[in-house]
C-alpha positions in Angstrom: -18.3 30.3 26.6 -15.1 28.3 26.4 -16.9 25.6 24.3 -18.2 28.3 21.9 -14.7 29.8 21.5 -13.2 26.3 21.0 -15.8 25.6 18.3 -15.2 28.9 16.5 -11.4 28.3 16.6 -11.7 24.8 15.2 -14.1 25.8 12.5 -11.7 28.7 11.6 -8.8 26.3 11.2 -11.0 23.9 9.1 -12.1 26.8 6.9 -8.6 28.1 6.5 -7.3 24.7 5.4 -10.3 24.5 3.0 -9.5 27.9 1.5 -5.9 26.7 0.8 -7.2 23.4 -0.6 -9.6 25.3 -2.9 -6.8 27.5 -4.2 -4.6 24.5 -4.9 -7.4 22.6 -6.6 -8.3 25.5 -8.8 -4.7 25.8 -9.8 -4.6 22.1 -10.6 -8.0 22.2 -12.4 -9.3 19.5 -10.1 -13.0 20.5 -10.4 -14.6 17.4 -9.0 -12.4 17.4 -5.9 -13.1 21.2 -5.6 -16.8 20.6 -5.5 -16.5 17.9 -2.9 -14.4 20.1 -0.6 -16.7 23.1 -0.9 -19.8 21.0 -0.2 -18.2 19.1 2.7 -16.9 22.3 4.4 -20.2 24.1 3.9 -22.1 21.1 5.5 -19.6 21.1 8.5 -20.2 24.8 9.1 -24.0 24.5 8.9 -24.0 21.5 11.2 -21.9 23.1 13.9 -23.1 26.7 13.7 -26.8 26.0 13.4 -28.6 25.4 16.8 -29.9 21.8 17.1 -28.7 19.1 14.8 -27.1 17.3 17.8 -26.8 13.9 16.2 -25.0 15.4 13.2 -22.5 17.0 15.5 -21.5 13.6 16.9 -21.7 11.8 13.5 -19.7 14.2 11.4 -16.2 13.4 12.8 -16.8 9.6 12.3 -18.3 10.1 8.8 -15.3 12.3 7.9 -12.7 9.6 8.9 -14.8 6.9 7.3 -14.8 8.9 4.0 -11.1 9.6 4.2 -9.7 6.3 5.3 -12.3 3.9 3.8 -14.5 5.3 1.1 -11.7 7.4 -0.6 -9.2 4.6 -0.4 -11.6 2.1 -2.0 -12.7 4.6 -4.6 -9.1 5.6 -5.5 -8.0 2.0 -5.7 -10.9 1.2 -8.0 -10.0 4.2 -10.2 -6.3 3.1 -10.5 -7.5 -0.5 -11.3 -8.8 0.8 -14.6 -5.6 2.6 -15.6 -2.1 1.5 -16.7 -0.4 3.1 -13.7 3.0 1.7 -13.0 6.8 2.3 -13.5 6.4 3.1 -17.2 3.2 5.0 -16.8 3.4 7.1 -13.6 2.5 10.6 -14.5 0.9 12.9 -17.0 1.6 13.1 -20.8 3.3 16.5 -20.4 5.6 15.1 -17.7 6.4 12.1 -20.0 7.3 14.3 -22.9 9.6 16.4 -20.7 11.2 13.2 -19.3 11.7 11.6 -22.7 13.5 14.8 -24.0 15.5 15.1 -20.8 16.8 11.5 -20.7 17.8 11.5 -24.4 19.9 14.6 -24.3 23.5 15.0 -25.2 25.8 18.1 -24.9 25.4 20.6 -27.8 28.8 20.6 -29.6 28.9 24.3 -30.0 27.3 25.2 -26.7 28.9 28.2 -25.0 30.0 27.9 -21.4 27.6 29.6 -19.0 28.9 30.9 -15.7 26.5 29.7 -13.0 26.0 29.7 -9.2 24.1 27.0 -7.4 21.4 28.0 -5.0 19.2 25.9 -2.7 15.8 26.3 -1.1 14.7 23.4 1.1 15.3 20.3 -1.0 15.2 22.1 -4.3 18.2 23.3 -6.3 18.4 26.2 -8.8 20.9 27.9 -11.1 21.7 31.6 -11.3 23.1 31.9 -14.8 25.2 34.7 -16.4 24.0 34.7 -20.0 26.2 35.6 -23.0 24.4 38.9 -23.4 25.4 40.0 -19.9 22.0 39.5 -18.2 21.1 37.1 -15.4 18.6 34.3 -15.4 17.4 31.9 -12.8 15.7 28.5 -13.2 15.1 25.1 -11.5 14.3 21.6 -12.8 10.6 22.6 -12.9 10.8 26.2 -13.9 12.8 27.3 -17.1 15.2 30.2 -17.0 13.7 33.6 -16.4 15.5 37.0 -16.5 16.2 38.3 -13.0 18.4 40.9 -11.4 19.5 38.6 -8.5 18.6 35.2 -7.1 15.0 35.1 -5.7 14.4 35.7 -2.0 14.6 32.6 0.1 17.3 30.9 -1.9 20.8 30.6 -0.4 24.0 30.2 -2.5 26.0 27.0 -2.0 29.7 27.4 -1.4 32.3 25.1 -3.0 32.3 22.7 0.0 28.5 22.4 -0.1 28.6 21.8 -3.9 31.1 18.9 -3.4 29.0 17.4 -0.6 25.9 17.5 -2.8 27.5 16.7 -6.1 25.1 13.9 -7.0 22.0 16.2 -6.7 23.7 18.9 -8.6 24.8 16.6 -11.4 21.2 15.5 -11.7 20.0 19.1 -12.0 18.6 20.0 -15.4 17.3 23.5 -15.9 15.2 24.1 -19.1 16.5 26.8 -21.3 13.0 27.9 -22.2 9.4 26.7 -22.0 10.0 24.8 -25.2 11.4 21.4 -24.2 13.2 21.1 -27.6 15.5 24.0 -26.7 17.4 21.8 -24.2 18.5 22.2 -20.7 21.5 23.6 -18.8 23.7 21.2 -16.8 26.7 21.7 -14.6 29.3 19.2 -13.4 31.3 21.5 -11.1 28.8 24.1 -9.9 30.6 26.9 -11.8 30.2 26.3 -15.5 27.1 24.9 -17.4 26.5 23.8 -20.9 23.4 23.3 -23.1 22.2 19.7 -23.6 19.7 19.0 -26.3 17.9 15.8 -27.5 18.0 14.2 -30.9 14.3 13.5 -30.2 12.2 16.5 -31.2 8.6 16.8 -30.1 6.2 18.3 -32.6 3.2 19.7 -30.7 1.1 20.1 -33.8 1.2 16.5 -34.8 1.7 15.1 -31.3 4.7 13.1 -32.4 8.4 12.6 -31.6 10.9 12.6 -34.5 14.4 11.2 -34.2 16.7 13.6 -36.0 19.4 11.0 -36.5 17.2 8.1 -37.8 14.1 9.9 -39.0 11.9 7.5 -37.1 8.5 9.0 -36.1 6.9 8.0 -32.7 3.2 8.5 -32.4 0.8 8.5 -29.5 -0.6 4.9 -29.5 -3.5 5.9 -27.3 -2.2 3.4 -24.7 0.0 5.8 -22.9 3.1 5.4 -25.0 4.9 7.0 -28.0 5.4 4.2 -30.4 7.0 3.9 -33.9 5.6 2.0 -36.8 8.1 -0.8 -36.1 6.8 -1.2 -32.6 9.6 0.5 -30.8 8.4 2.7 -27.9 9.8 5.6 -25.9 9.8 5.6 -22.1 8.4 6.7 -19.9 4.8 6.6 -20.8 1.9 8.3 -19.1 -1.2 7.2 -17.2 -4.4 6.5 -19.3 -7.6 4.6 -18.7 -7.5 1.1 -20.1 -10.9 -0.2 -18.9 -11.0 -3.7 -17.7 -7.7 -4.7 -19.3 -6.0 -5.3 -16.0 -8.7 -7.8 -14.9 -8.6 -9.5 -18.3 -4.8 -9.7 -18.2 -5.0 -11.3 -14.7 -7.2 -14.1 -15.9 -5.9 -14.6 -19.4 -2.1 -14.4 -19.4 -0.7 -17.8 -18.1 2.3 -15.9 -16.5 0.0 -14.4 -13.9 -3.2 -16.5 -14.2 -1.7 -19.8 -13.1 0.2 -18.4 -10.1 -2.9 -16.3 -9.2 -5.2 -19.3 -9.1 -2.7 -21.2 -6.9 -2.2 -18.3 -4.6 -6.0 -17.8 -4.3 -6.6 -21.4 -3.3 -3.7 -21.2 -0.8 -5.1 -17.9 0.6 -8.4 -19.6 1.4 -6.7 -22.6 2.9 -4.4 -20.3 5.0 -7.2 -18.0 6.2 -9.6 -20.9 7.0 -6.9 -23.1 8.5 -5.5 -20.3 10.6 -8.9 -19.4 11.9 -9.7 -23.0 12.8 -6.4 -23.6 14.5 -6.4 -20.5 16.7 -10.0 -21.1 17.6 -9.4 -24.8 18.4 -6.3 -24.2 20.5 -7.7 -21.1 22.2 -10.9 -22.9 23.1 -9.1 -26.0 24.3 -6.9 -23.9 26.6 -9.9 -21.8 27.8 -11.7 -25.0 28.8 -8.7 -26.5 30.6 -7.7 -23.2 32.4 -11.3 -22.4 33.2 -11.7 -25.6 35.4 -12.6 -24.4 38.9 -10.3 -27.0 40.6 -7.1 -26.0 38.7 -4.5 -24.4 40.8 -2.4 -21.5 39.5 -4.9 -20.5 36.8 -3.8 -16.9 36.8 -0.2 -17.8 36.2 -1.1 -20.2 33.4 -3.3 -17.6 31.8 -0.5 -15.0 31.8 1.9 -17.5 30.2 -0.7 -18.4 27.5 -1.2 -14.8 26.4 2.5 -14.0 26.2 2.8 -14.8 22.5 0.0 -12.4 21.8 1.8 -9.7 23.7 4.9 -9.7 21.5 4.9 -7.7 18.2 4.0 -10.0 15.3 6.8 -8.7 13.1 9.4 -9.5 15.7 7.9 -12.9 16.3 7.9 -13.7 12.6 11.7 -12.9 12.4 12.4 -15.0 15.5 10.5 -17.9 14.1 12.3 -17.5 10.7 15.6 -17.9 12.5 14.4 -20.9 14.6 13.1 -22.7 11.5 16.3 -22.1 9.5 17.4 -25.4 7.9 21.2 -25.0 8.6 21.5 -23.4 12.1 17.9 -23.0 13.4 17.1 -23.9 17.0 14.5 -26.4 16.0 16.7 -28.5 13.7 20.0 -28.1 15.7 18.7 -28.5 19.3 15.3 -30.0 19.3 15.8 -32.4 16.4 19.5 -33.2 17.1 21.1 -31.6 14.0 18.5 -32.6 11.5 18.3 -30.7 8.1 14.5 -30.4 7.7 13.7 -27.7 5.0 11.0 -26.0 7.0 11.0 -22.8 4.9 12.3 -24.0 1.6 10.1 -27.0 0.9 6.6 -25.8 -0.4 4.5 -28.1 1.8 6.6 -27.7 4.9 6.8 -23.9 4.4 3.0 -23.7 4.3 2.7 -25.9 7.4 5.3 -23.7 9.1 3.3 -20.5 8.2 0.1 -22.0 9.6 1.8 -23.1 12.9 3.5 -19.8 13.4 0.3 -17.9 12.7 -1.5 -20.2 15.3 1.2 -19.3 17.8 0.6 -15.6 17.2 -3.2 -15.7 17.4 -4.3 -18.4 19.9 -3.7 -16.1 22.9 -6.3 -13.6 21.8 -8.8 -16.4 20.9 -8.1 -17.9 24.4 -9.1 -14.6 26.1 -12.3 -14.4 24.0 -13.3 -18.0 24.6 -12.6 -17.7 28.3 -14.9 -14.7 28.6 -17.6 -16.5 26.5 -17.4 -19.7 28.6 -17.7 -17.7 31.8 -20.8 -16.0 30.5 -22.7 -19.2 29.6 -25.8 -19.8 31.7 -25.0 -22.3 34.5 -28.6 -23.4 34.9 -28.7 -25.0 31.4 -25.6 -26.9 32.1 -26.8 -28.1 35.5 -30.1 -29.2 33.9 -28.2 -31.3 31.4 -26.2 -32.9 34.1 -29.3 -33.8 36.0 -30.7 -35.4 32.8 -27.5 -37.6 32.7 -25.8 -35.9 29.8 -22.0 -36.7 29.6 -19.4 -33.9 29.6 -18.8 -34.3 25.9 -22.5 -34.2 25.1 -22.9 -31.1 27.2 -20.0 -29.4 25.4 -21.2 -30.5 21.9 -24.9 -29.8 22.3 -25.0 -26.9 24.7 -21.7 -25.1 25.3 -20.3 -25.1 21.7 -23.5 -23.8 20.0 -23.9 -21.0 22.6 -20.2 -20.2 22.3 -20.3 -20.1 18.5 -23.2 -17.6 18.6 -21.0 -15.3 20.8 -17.7 -15.7 18.9 -19.0 -16.1 15.3 -18.5 -12.4 14.4 -15.0 -12.7 15.8 -14.3 -15.8 13.7 -15.5 -14.0 10.6 -13.3 -11.0 11.3 -10.4 -13.4 12.1 -10.9 -15.0 8.7 -10.9 -11.6 7.0 -7.8 -10.6 8.9 -5.9 -13.7 7.9 -7.0 -13.4 4.3 -5.0 -10.2 4.3 -2.3 -11.2 6.9 0.6 -9.6 5.2 2.9 -9.5 8.2 3.4 -13.1 9.1 3.9 -14.2 5.5 6.4 -11.5 4.6 8.4 -11.6 7.8 8.6 -15.4 7.9 9.0 -16.5 4.3 8.5 -13.5 2.0 6.3 -15.8 -0.1 9.1 -18.4 -0.8 9.8 -21.0 -2.1 9.3 -19.3 -5.4 7.3 -20.9 -8.2 9.5 -22.1 -11.0 7.0 -21.8 -13.9 6.7 -18.0 -13.8 8.9 -15.0 -14.2 7.1 -13.2 -11.5 8.4 -13.2 -7.9 5.6 -15.3 -6.5 6.0 -18.3 -4.3 4.2 -21.2 -2.6 3.5 -19.3 0.7 2.4 -16.1 -1.0 -1.2 -15.1 -0.2 -3.1 -12.6 -2.4 -2.1 -9.5 -0.4 1.6 -10.3 -0.6 1.2 -11.0 -4.3 -0.5 -7.6 -4.6 2.5 -6.0 -2.8 5.0 -7.6 -5.1 3.1 -6.6 -8.2 2.7 -3.1 -6.9 6.2 -2.5 -5.7 8.4 -4.4 -8.1 8.4 -8.2 -7.6 10.8 -8.8 -10.4 8.9 -7.2 -13.3 8.7 -3.6 -12.1 5.8 -1.8 -10.4 2.4 -2.3 -11.9 0.0 -0.3 -9.8 -3.0 -0.8 -12.1 -2.8 -4.6 -11.9 -2.1 -4.5 -8.2 -5.2 -2.3 -7.7 -7.3 -4.7 -9.8 -6.2 -7.6 -7.6 -7.0 -5.5 -4.5 -10.5 -5.0 -5.8 -10.7 -8.8 -6.3 -9.7 -9.4 -2.7 -12.3 -6.8 -1.5 -15.0 -8.6 -3.4 -14.0 -12.0 -2.1 -13.8 -10.9 1.5 -17.2 -9.1 1.2 -18.9 -12.1 -0.2 -17.5 -14.4 2.5 -18.5 -12.0 5.2 -22.1 -11.7 3.9 -22.5 -15.4 3.6 -20.9 -16.0 7.0 -23.1 -13.4 8.8 -26.2 -15.0 7.2 -25.1 -18.4 8.6 -24.5 -16.8 11.9 -28.0 -15.5 11.9 -29.4 -18.9 11.2 -27.3 -20.3 14.1 -28.8 -17.7 16.4 -32.3 -18.8 15.4 -31.5 -22.5 16.1 -30.2 -21.7 19.5 
């Protein structure tokens, strides 16, 4: 009975959330998303209310999280990769028009002074305006002035002290006078009086153009997400449009990004493969040494070995960055007697430092895995080899290592994929520096593809370019997928040989 009630309550919550989502999606005219939500919720109700279908009851939660956190993310990234999304193209065309008008406004010379009161609801501000005809109107940055008898319910008036404390937000408040953006906005500097600000740029909805009243220049939609004049001058911001494969073409054709991208890609493979080899080699070596039956204090040694793995990677990266500092780092000042070795500023030394620090972070985990794998190897095979007179090296090379690789090969593949996207150690240790000198982009010798994507997406010197960053993310996904498929096939061949 309790299980039935719990199921009904949970389904009720899911259905209530779905009803709210349906309402919002209809309001936003998101018909594809609406269809997906309706079908998904209907399937969930059928699966959990209909008797039987036991496998579906267990699979549904996993499939839901797979769809939300994997499939949706990949699909959305792929969608953005074919658009011009970025700093200059971050919204819809209507939002861009409103923003262009708003940012080019100046105070109307003959604007009357409107008496206003500032109101607030949550993080949103609004103005209650006493109009010249004696009426009252209320509006916000998103909603133009509408006649009212008093401020709407839920809004609280700000007193003078509150206005002073939140002066920056109030100065940025621009309330449209009417639904027509060309009519201007009301702004207040003191929270008591407001004036009309209008733009010299007038939007003509019939021709879909902007006209500059001062110069007479006409700006037309260039079908690339910008209003552009015949002379090539554009108005910002633009809006998001589909540009096809332009982002991919740009990444491989423009020397400013193509050349750094090629170098970063090569280094990413070297970093991922080198890190995987180093952590495996050191972890296996320590596992063999500390697995010897005659070694005393093995438990203590094993605890000491896995300590680096127990510390947060981000903290470890910062600590190593300080230790490798050329001027006052522990390694140069103490271990090397005051030497000035540019561990993090010379391109080759910086790459070597990144590899060594990443080995320090990862060998503990590989040690644990290799220890367990070595302890699970069949002893009878090893004993038979010893009876046949095989040396320790021959036993390791011909018997233990192949059997060990069969067990840890999937882990090595996942380690390679992880290091291919190991953002943390690169960003916390070097932030990709030293920077390349032959490009205007903020890309350096230790950047890997994922840190390059981050810099492109979040403003690495040239502003945010989400479309290009998404295209590079799809490229990373394809590369890792191909490497994983090839590696798993080789692993299957290795199992057949053993």
